[in-house]
C-alpha positions in Angstrom: 150.3 146.9 81.3 147.9 144.4 82.8 147.3 144.4 86.6 146.0 141.1 88.0 145.3 140.9 91.8 144.8 137.7 93.7 142.9 138.6 96.8 140.9 137.2 99.7 141.3 138.5 103.2 140.8 135.0 104.6 144.2 133.5 105.3 145.1 130.1 103.9 143.0 130.4 100.7 146.0 129.8 98.4 146.7 133.4 97.2 150.5 133.0 97.0 150.2 129.6 95.2 147.9 131.2 92.6 150.0 134.3 92.2 153.3 132.6 91.8 152.0 130.0 89.4 150.3 132.7 87.3 153.5 134.7 87.3 155.4 131.5 86.3 153.0 130.8 83.5 153.3 134.2 81.9 157.1 134.2 82.2 157.2 130.8 80.4 155.0 132.5 77.7 157.7 135.1 77.1 155.8 137.8 78.9 157.7 140.3 81.0 156.0 139.8 84.4 156.3 141.3 87.9 155.2 139.6 91.0 154.3 142.1 93.7 154.3 140.6 97.2 152.1 142.7 99.5 152.1 140.2 102.4 154.3 140.6 105.5 155.2 136.9 105.2 156.7 137.4 101.7 155.7 133.9 100.6 155.8 134.8 96.9 159.2 136.4 97.2 160.5 133.4 99.0 159.3 131.2 96.1 161.1 133.6 93.7 164.4 133.4 95.6 164.3 129.6 95.1 163.8 130.0 91.4 166.7 128.6 89.3 168.7 131.2 87.4 168.2 129.4 84.0 164.4 129.8 84.2 162.4 132.6 82.6 162.9 135.8 84.7 160.3 137.3 86.9 160.6 140.7 88.5 160.0 140.5 92.3 158.8 143.4 94.3 157.9 143.9 98.0 155.1 146.4 98.6 153.4 146.2 102.0 151.8 149.6 101.7 151.3 152.3 99.1 151.8 152.2 95.3 154.7 150.0 94.3 157.3 151.3 91.9 156.8 149.0 88.9 159.4 148.2 86.3 158.6 150.1 83.1 159.2 147.0 80.9 156.7 144.8 82.8 153.7 143.8 80.7 151.8 141.9 83.4 151.7 142.7 87.1 150.6 140.0 89.5 149.7 141.1 93.1 149.8 138.7 96.0 147.7 140.4 98.8 147.8 139.7 102.5 145.1 138.4 104.8 143.0 140.6 107.1 142.9 143.7 104.9 141.6 146.8 106.5 138.9 148.9 104.7 141.2 151.7 103.6 143.9 149.3 102.5 141.3 147.3 100.5 140.3 150.4 98.6 143.9 151.2 97.8 144.5 147.6 96.6 141.4 147.6 94.4 142.5 150.8 92.8 145.7 149.1 91.5 144.0 146.2 89.7 142.0 145.8 86.5 141.5 142.1 87.0 140.6 140.4 90.4 140.9 136.7 91.1 139.3 135.5 94.4 140.4 132.0 95.6 138.0 130.3 97.9 138.4 127.0 99.8 135.3 124.7 99.9 134.6 124.9 103.6 131.8 126.5 105.6 134.2 129.0 107.3 135.8 130.0 104.0 132.5 130.4 102.3 131.2 132.7 105.0 134.4 134.7 104.8 134.2 134.9 101.0 130.5 136.0 101.3 131.4 138.9 103.6 134.4 139.9 101.4 132.3 139.9 98.2 129.7 142.0 100.0 132.5 144.5 100.8 133.7 144.3 97.2 130.4 144.8 95.4 128.4 146.9 97.8 130.6 148.9 100.1 133.3 149.5 97.4 130.8 149.4 94.5 133.0 147.4 92.2 131.2 146.1 89.2 132.1 143.9 86.2 132.1 147.1 84.1 134.9 148.5 86.3 137.0 145.4 86.6 137.1 141.7 85.6 136.3 139.6 88.6 136.3 135.8 89.0 136.2 133.1 91.7 138.5 130.1 91.8 137.7 127.0 93.9 141.0 126.0 95.5 142.0 122.6 96.9 138.7 121.3 95.8 137.3 117.7 96.0 134.6 117.8 93.4 132.4 115.1 94.9 132.5 116.5 98.5 129.6 118.0 100.3 131.7 121.1 101.0 132.3 121.6 97.3 128.6 121.3 96.5 127.9 123.9 99.1 130.5 126.2 97.5 128.9 125.9 94.1 125.5 126.6 95.5 127.0 129.7 97.0 128.7 130.8 93.8 125.5 130.2 91.8 123.9 133.1 93.8 126.5 135.6 92.7 127.1 137.6 89.6 130.8 136.7 89.8 131.7 133.6 87.7 133.3 130.5 89.2 135.9 130.0 86.5 137.5 126.8 87.5 138.3 124.4 90.4 141.9 123.4 91.3 142.5 120.1 93.1 144.7 119.7 96.2 147.7 118.4 94.3 151.2 117.5 95.5 152.5 119.1 92.3 152.0 122.6 93.9 154.3 121.6 96.8 156.9 120.1 94.5 157.0 123.2 92.2 157.0 125.6 95.2 160.0 123.9 96.7 162.0 124.4 93.5 160.9 128.0 92.7 158.9 126.7 89.7 155.4 126.9 88.5 153.4 123.8 87.7 153.8 124.7 84.1 157.5 124.1 84.4 157.4 120.6 86.0 158.5 117.7 83.8 156.4 114.6 83.0 152.7 113.9 82.4 151.8 113.8 86.1 151.1 117.5 86.0 148.8 117.6 83.0 145.6 117.2 85.1 146.5 120.3 87.1 147.4 122.3 84.0 144.1 121.3 82.4 142.3 122.7 85.5 144.1 126.0 85.0 143.1 126.3 81.3 139.7 127.9 81.9 141.3 130.6 84.0 144.0 131.2 81.4 141.3 131.4 78.7 139.3 133.9 80.8 142.4 136.0 81.3 142.9 136.1 77.6 145.5 133.5 76.7 144.0 130.6 74.7 147.2 128.6 74.1 149.9 127.9 76.6 153.5 126.7 76.1 152.8 123.2 77.4 150.0 122.8 74.7 152.4 123.9 72.0 155.0 121.5 73.2 152.5 118.6 73.4 151.3 119.4 69.9 154.9 119.3 68.6 155.5 115.9 70.3 152.4 114.4 68.6 
């Protein structure tokens, strides 16, 4: 059972978007996946309620505190964590995960918040790459902006890799409204977004995704 946690105590960093799309990706891949919503707002579970019945099934769990009771058949567990995590809760959350994904927005406020969180992660909680796999994701990124360049300068100082940068795309809103992941949207307009996800999927250990297989068949 693989445990992947999307975490950043800064609100608005895109945790629910990343968690739901990652769960949708694995479900499309035929993997039995559970989406654990640890936030009081239950954004991920709201997305799951909108999911069409004919789509690949995803287990949905609410767990605002403590160890969630996981379905025994689940192969991948995706955790969507809340903002403003207290120190003790952070320790409990980190104990659940073997893989940690930290989304960061390219803005001065978000970079400072990420810097403090990473300090807590690496120094106060003494998490290392030997303990868990850790990666940063630049979210809603404009690659030519001054803010994005500041973010990459910040990540260059860390021992945690910046795996990929995801653009601010309308496709995330369209898929969320329908209870879908971007991997399930029709047409070619989503291919740029999926290509931006590929480095993360490779890092997580999947080198070929369903949309790639489909594209290859169409050729």
